[in-house]
C-alpha positions in Angstrom: -23.2 -26.4 -10.4 -19.4 -27.1 -9.4 -18.3 -24.4 -11.8 -21.1 -22.6 -10.4 -19.3 -22.2 -6.9 -15.8 -21.7 -8.7 -17.2 -18.7 -10.4 -18.9 -17.1 -7.4 -15.6 -17.6 -5.7 -13.6 -16.0 -8.5 -16.0 -13.1 -9.1 -17.2 -12.1 -5.8 -13.5 -12.2 -4.7 -12.9 -10.1 -8.0 -15.5 -7.7 -7.8 -15.5 -6.8 -3.6 -11.7 -6.3 -4.7 -12.4 -4.4 -7.0 -15.2 -1.9 -5.6 -12.9 -1.8 -2.4 -9.5 -0.7 -4.3 -12.1 2.3 -5.9 -13.5 2.9 -3.1 -10.8 3.2 -1.1 -8.8 5.4 -2.9 -11.1 7.8 -3.7 -9.8 10.1 -2.2 -6.2 8.7 -2.2 -5.7 10.4 1.1 -6.9 7.5 2.6 -4.6 5.8 5.4 -5.4 1.6 3.7 -4.2 3.2 0.9 -0.5 1.8 0.8 1.2 0.0 -1.5 1.0 -3.7 -0.1 -3.0 -3.0 -0.2 -2.8 -1.9 -3.3 -0.9 -5.0 -4.8 -3.3 -6.9 -2.8 -7.0 -5.9 -4.6 -5.2 -5.6 -7.4 -3.8 -9.1 -6.8 -7.5 -10.4 -5.9 -9.0 -8.7 -8.8 -6.7 -10.6 -11.5 -6.4 -14.0 -9.6 -9.9 -13.9 -8.9 -10.9 -13.0 -12.6 -8.6 -16.3 -13.7 -11.2 -18.0 -11.8 -14.2 -17.2 -13.6 -12.6 -17.6 -16.8 -11.4 -21.4 -15.8 -15.1 -22.2 -14.2 -16.9 -20.3 -17.7 -14.9 -21.6 -20.5 -12.2 -24.8 -19.8 -13.9 -26.3 -16.5 -11.1 -29.2 -17.6 -8.7 -26.6 -15.8 -10.0 -27.0 -12.5 -7.2 -29.7 -12.4 -4.5 -27.5 -13.9 -1.7 -25.3 -12.3 -3.0 -22.1 -13.1 -6.9 -22.4 -11.0 -4.6 -24.2 -8.2 -1.6 -21.8 -8.2 -4.7 -18.8 -8.3 -6.2 -20.4 -5.5 -3.4 -21.0 -3.5 -2.4 -17.3 -3.8 -6.0 -16.2 -3.1 -5.7 -18.5 -0.1 -2.6 -17.6 1.6 -3.0 -14.0 0.7 -6.4 -14.1 2.7 -4.6 -15.9 5.7 -2.4 -13.5 6.2 -4.9 -10.3 6.2 -7.1 -12.8 8.6 -3.3 -12.8 10.6 -2.8 -9.1 10.4 -6.7 -8.1 11.0 -6.1 -10.1 14.8 -2.7 -8.8 15.6 -3.9 -5.6 15.0 -1.1 -4.8 12.5 -0.8 -0.6 11.8 -1.5 -0.7 7.9 -4.0 -3.9 7.3 -5.8 -4.4 5.0 -8.9 -5.5 7.2 -10.0 -2.0 9.0 -13.1 -3.1 9.9 -15.3 -5.6 10.8 -17.4 -6.2 7.8 -14.3 -6.8 5.9 -13.4 -9.3 8.5 -16.4 -11.1 7.9 -16.3 -11.1 4.3 -12.9 -12.2 4.4 -13.5 -15.3 6.2 -16.6 -15.5 3.5 -14.2 -15.3 0.6 -11.8 -17.5 2.3 -14.9 -20.2 2.8 -15.4 -20.0 -1.0 -12.6 -20.2 -1.9 -11.8 -24.1 0.3 -15.0 -25.1 -1.4 -13.4 -24.3 -4.8 -10.5 -26.8 -3.6 -13.6 -29.2 -2.9 -14.6 -28.5 -6.3 -11.4 -29.0 -7.6 -10.3 -32.4 -6.0 -13.8 -33.9 -6.6 -13.2 -33.7 -10.4 -9.3 -34.6 -9.3 -9.8 -37.8 -7.8 -13.9 -38.8 -8.3 -12.7 -42.8 -7.7 -11.3 -42.1 -4.5 -14.2 -39.7 -4.0 -16.8 -42.2 -4.3 -15.3 -44.6 -1.6 -15.5 -42.4 0.8 
């Protein structure tokens, strides 16, 4: 079950960002197609795929630094998008309510992935709680 949570989080992040990157860049004249937004989407694709690979192939890496680094970067960039959207920045990543809701779902899945990793890292402590 733990691997499914992490795989779903990574797959959802990578897949949605790939679709968003493709959909928002063709035609490439859309105002969403800024260099910063493209970098954020490509980062999601790479790190989301890394989360899927870790959960599917190497469960023991749920406690390794690549997993925590990927989740930390993804979580910080998604929180940045929230602040940017709520502050009504000009060239923001989240351009509509649907992306805002979906971004919150992805944040929830990232937090759940951290919970899964904590369960593997600290099983005795969490058993007491």
